[in-house]
N, C-alpha and C positions, 0 to 999 in steps of 0.2 A: 250795240255800238262797236265799230271796229277802230281800235286805236292805231295811230300812225307809227307804231313801233312794234316789234316782236321781241320775244325773249328766247334764249337758248341756253340750256344747261352746259356748264363747263366742268371738266374734271379737275381734281386738285392738281394734277400734273400740269394742265394748261395754265392754271392760275399762278404757277410758280416757275414758268419757263424763262423769265428774264426778258430782255429786249428781243422781240421777234416781230413778225409781220403784223400781228394783231394786238400785241400787248407790249407796253414799254415800261421799264423801270429806270430809275435815275442812277442806279449803280450797275455796272456791267458785270457779267458772270465772273470775270477775273478780278473784280474789286476795283477796277480803274474808274476814273471820272468819265462820264459820258460826254460826247461832243455837244456843242451848241445845238446842232441840228437834231440830235437824238432827244435832247431836253424839250425842244420846241414840239417835236412830233408827239412826245409823251403828253405834254401839257394840253395840246389841242384835242386830245381824245376825251377830255373831261366834259365837253359841251356839245350840243347839237351842231352839225356842220354850218348852219346859217349864223351861228354865233361865233364858232371857232374861226371861220374863214377871215374875219376882220378883227379878231381880238388882239390885244396887246399880250405879249408873253413875257413874264418876269421869272427870274430864278427863284429858288426856294428862300433866299434872303429877303424876298419881296421888294428888292430895290434894283437889282441888276436887270436891265432890259435886254431880253434875248431877241425880241422881235417887236418893232414898232407897229402900232395898230390903233384901233379905236379905243378911246378912254372909257367906253361904256362897259367893256368886259375885259378882265385881266385873268389870264390863265397861268397856272403854276404847275411845274412838273412834280412828280412823286418825290416826297422828301426822302433823303438817304436813310437806309436801314429798314425800310418797309419790306415785308416779305412778299407783297403783291402790289401791282400798280394802284395808285390812288391820286392821280392828278386832280386839280380843281380849277374851275373857272368861276369868278365872282364879279359882282357888280361893285361900283364904288362905295355904296353904302355898306355892303358886307366887308369890303376891304377896310373901311374906317373902323367898323366894329371889331374886326379881327386884330388890327394894329393896337387899338386901345385896350382890348382884353389882354393881349400878349405883353403889354407894358404895365399891367396891373391897374389900369384905370377903369372907371365906370364908363361904359359906352355912352356917347352923347348923340347917337343917331336919332333922327326925327322922322324916319320912315322905314318901311320894310326893306331888308336887304336880301338878295337872292344869290344863290350859288348852285353850281352843278358838279356832281361827281358821277359821271356816267360809266366809269369803270368800277364803281363801288369803292369800298374802303376796307382796309385791315388796320385796326387801331390798337394801340398798346393798352390804353385804360379808358374805359367809357366815361369815367368821372373826371378825367384829367386831360385836357386838350394838349398840354405841353409834354406829356409822357412820351418817351421814345422807346421804352421797353415795358412789357407787362409787369405788374406787381408780382412779387414772389408767390409761386404756387398757382398763378393764373396764366391763361393763354391769351393770344391776340383775339380780339373780337372781330367779327366780319359783318359787313353790311353790303347789301346789293346796290346796284346803280340807283342814284337818288338825286333829288333836288332839296335844297335847304333854305330855310327862311329865318332871319333874325329880326327882332322886334325892339322898338324903343322901350326905355325903362318905364315901368309902371303898367305894362300891357301883358305881362306874363300870365295873368289869370285867364286869358282867353284860351290857353292850352290845357286848362284843367281837365283831367279825366283821360288824357292821351297817355299811352303806356310808354315803356322804355325798351321794348324787345326789338333788337336789330335783326332778328332772324325770321320774323313772321311775315314780312312783306307789307305789313301795315304801317301807317304813319307812327312815329314815335318822337319823343322829346329828349334832348340831352341837357343835363344841368350844367351851368357855367357859374363858378364862384364870382360874385360881384356883378353879375349880369343876368338878364332874363334868360331862361332856357330857350334853345332854338328848336325849331320844328324840322324834322326830316321826313320827306315824303318819298318812299321807295317806288321805283318803276319795276323792280324785279327783286327776287330773293337773293341772298348770298349764293354765289356759285353760278349765277346766271348773268348774261350780258344783254344789253339792249341794242337793237339796230334800227335805224330809221328806214322804214320801208313804205313804198307806195302801193303795196299789195302784189307787186310783180317780182320782188326779190326774195331770196332765201336767206334766213338768218345765219345759216352755217356757211355762207359764202366767204371768200377771203377778202372782200372789199370792206 
């Protein structure tokens, strides 16, 4: 089978370039706040083009609308302080789940929620979604481009037996206090990017 995307390895230098033609961070190299346009550009890199083109874009506070669009998908730029790009596009169910978890509530979703992080993620603490810096003595963890799924309460047993390794390229689960763990399905390993191709494009192109 030929998948409709390809992967290409990236150097560590490429992953930490800051805002450039192919990668966007929400903090400029001089520490200044990025423009509205830069935030939108960064956020839309999280999802496939057919989703990103019509998605709503909100700022990292999850409230400030940067671009009006479809309510079916909401894209968010990379949070401040991240060493590499990590924007996310999520559906309304994932948004509800995220907001309830961040408020310390038990999620009340009644269906599967879906989100994309096609630039991958560099996270502070695998066991703490709210962490902004790694625990003492630990480094940032890295995950390749991926899709994520959250589930209603009482259904977490279906993920039994899936591991927790973010580096293998295999599906893994992340624990969430007060909620069911969520499933992460990578499209590539850390240090690789994904590009949508019809078979005629090269993954190392600038597009």
